[in-house]
C-alpha positions in Angstrom: -1.6 65.8 64.6 -4.7 65.7 66.8 -6.7 64.4 63.9 -4.1 61.7 63.2 -4.1 60.7 66.9 -7.9 60.4 67.0 -8.0 58.4 63.7 -5.4 56.0 64.9 -7.1 55.7 68.3 -10.4 54.8 66.6 -8.7 52.0 64.7 -7.2 50.6 67.9 -10.2 51.2 70.2 -13.3 50.9 67.9 -15.5 50.2 71.0 -14.7 53.6 72.6 -16.9 56.7 72.0 -14.9 59.8 71.1 -16.3 63.2 71.7 -14.5 66.4 70.7 -14.9 69.9 72.1 -14.0 72.8 69.9 -13.4 75.6 72.3 -14.0 78.2 69.6 -17.6 76.9 69.3 -18.2 76.0 72.9 -20.6 78.0 75.0 -18.5 78.6 78.0 -19.9 80.7 80.9 -18.2 84.0 81.7 -16.1 83.7 84.7 -17.4 87.1 85.9 -18.2 88.7 89.3 -20.9 86.3 90.2 -18.9 83.2 89.3 -15.8 84.5 91.1 -17.8 85.4 94.2 -19.5 82.0 94.1 -16.0 80.4 94.1 -14.9 82.4 97.1 -18.1 81.7 98.9 -17.3 78.0 98.7 -13.7 78.6 99.8 -14.9 80.6 102.8 -17.9 78.3 103.7 -20.5 80.9 102.9 -23.9 80.5 101.2 -24.4 81.5 97.6 -26.7 84.3 96.6 -29.2 83.6 93.8 -26.9 85.2 91.2 -24.0 83.2 92.5 -26.0 79.9 92.4 -26.9 80.5 88.7 -23.3 81.3 87.9 -22.0 78.3 89.8 -24.5 76.0 88.1 -23.0 77.0 84.7 -19.5 76.3 86.0 -20.6 72.9 87.3 -22.2 72.1 83.9 -18.9 72.6 82.1 -17.0 70.6 84.8 -19.4 67.7 84.8 -19.0 67.5 81.0 -15.2 67.5 81.4 -15.3 64.9 84.2 -17.5 62.5 82.1 -14.5 61.5 80.0 -12.2 58.5 80.7 -9.3 59.8 78.7 -8.2 63.2 77.5 -6.5 64.6 74.4 -5.6 68.3 74.3 -4.5 69.9 71.1 -2.6 73.1 72.1 -1.1 75.6 69.6 1.5 78.0 71.0 0.3 81.6 71.0 2.8 84.2 72.1 4.8 81.6 74.0 1.6 80.4 75.8 -1.8 79.0 75.1 -4.8 80.5 73.3 -7.1 82.6 75.4 -10.1 80.3 74.7 -8.2 77.4 76.3 -7.2 79.7 79.3 -10.9 80.6 79.7 -11.9 76.9 79.7 -9.2 76.1 82.3 -10.3 79.0 84.4 -13.8 77.5 84.4 -12.6 74.0 85.1 -10.2 74.6 88.0 -12.7 74.9 90.9 -12.7 74.0 94.5 -14.7 70.9 95.3 -15.0 70.1 91.6 -11.5 69.5 90.3 -9.4 70.1 93.4 -9.8 70.3 97.1 -7.9 71.9 99.9 -7.4 71.2 103.6 -5.1 72.7 106.2 -3.5 69.2 106.8 -3.0 68.1 103.2 -3.0 71.4 101.2 -4.2 71.1 97.6 -5.4 67.8 96.2 -6.3 67.2 92.6 -9.6 65.4 92.1 -9.3 64.3 88.5 -7.3 61.1 89.1 -6.7 57.8 87.5 -7.2 59.1 83.9 -4.6 59.4 81.2 -4.1 62.5 79.2 -2.2 63.3 76.1 -1.2 66.9 75.1 -0.2 67.7 71.6 1.8 71.0 71.4 2.2 72.7 68.0 4.8 75.5 67.7 6.0 77.6 64.8 9.5 77.8 66.4 11.6 75.3 68.3 11.6 75.5 72.1 13.3 72.2 72.9 14.5 71.3 76.3 18.1 72.3 76.8 18.0 75.1 74.2 18.1 78.9 74.9 14.6 79.1 73.5 13.3 76.7 76.2 12.8 79.6 78.6 10.1 81.1 76.3 7.9 77.9 76.5 5.0 78.9 78.7 2.8 76.6 76.8 3.9 73.1 78.0 4.9 74.3 81.5 1.5 75.8 82.1 -0.5 72.8 80.8 1.6 70.4 82.9 1.2 72.6 86.0 -2.6 72.9 85.6 -3.2 69.3 84.7 -1.0 68.1 87.5 -2.8 70.5 90.0 -6.2 69.0 89.2 -4.9 65.5 89.6 -3.5 64.1 86.3 -0.4 62.0 86.8 -0.2 60.1 83.5 0.4 62.9 81.0 1.9 62.1 77.6 3.4 64.9 75.6 3.7 65.1 71.8 5.5 68.2 70.3 5.3 69.3 66.7 8.0 71.9 66.2 9.1 73.9 64.2 6.0 74.1 62.0 7.3 77.4 60.4 10.9 76.1 59.7 10.3 75.5 56.1 8.9 72.4 54.3 11.7 70.0 55.3 11.7 71.0 58.9 7.9 70.8 59.1 7.9 67.3 57.5 10.5 66.2 59.9 8.5 67.6 62.9 5.4 65.8 61.7 7.3 62.6 61.2 8.7 62.7 64.8 5.3 63.6 66.3 3.7 60.8 64.3 6.2 58.3 65.9 5.5 59.8 69.3 1.7 59.3 68.8 2.1 55.7 67.6 4.2 54.9 70.7 1.7 56.5 73.0 -1.4 54.9 71.5 -0.3 51.4 72.4 -0.7 52.2 76.1 -3.4 54.9 76.0 
């Protein structure tokens, strides 16, 4: 569905440059002791050590790349009711004080990634539709909405492809519904 979205987007916006990021091939920095301590040094107004500076520069490199986009499309398969660990790693690198959110005693948390649209395509083997007993298992869309909202996204469009493992007819119906959702979103994206 993400490939369909991008192909249709290209047709409607040929002047736009599209860049994709495959998180399985991306060189993401480890969010290890030095990176974590660099984050907390910022939160507590302390100076970075040399190790922390190096770790934080790698984090900032990834965040700068992310912030360079005007629009975002996330293609998110459901893994064990949540998101793949590579996406979680990417999010853990992106969600940083002073880069994608701020905090003050007066205002609390404020997202810094504002004024940009995002679309999230969710693919699921089963069906976790709102209002069904299975909805409680959906940690995928709830988590993505929470994280994206936390860093400042307000215009988030959701496309859900489910159930992809429900047999050929159910899968074809899911793809048809998602295709209609994509076409509706693209006119204003």
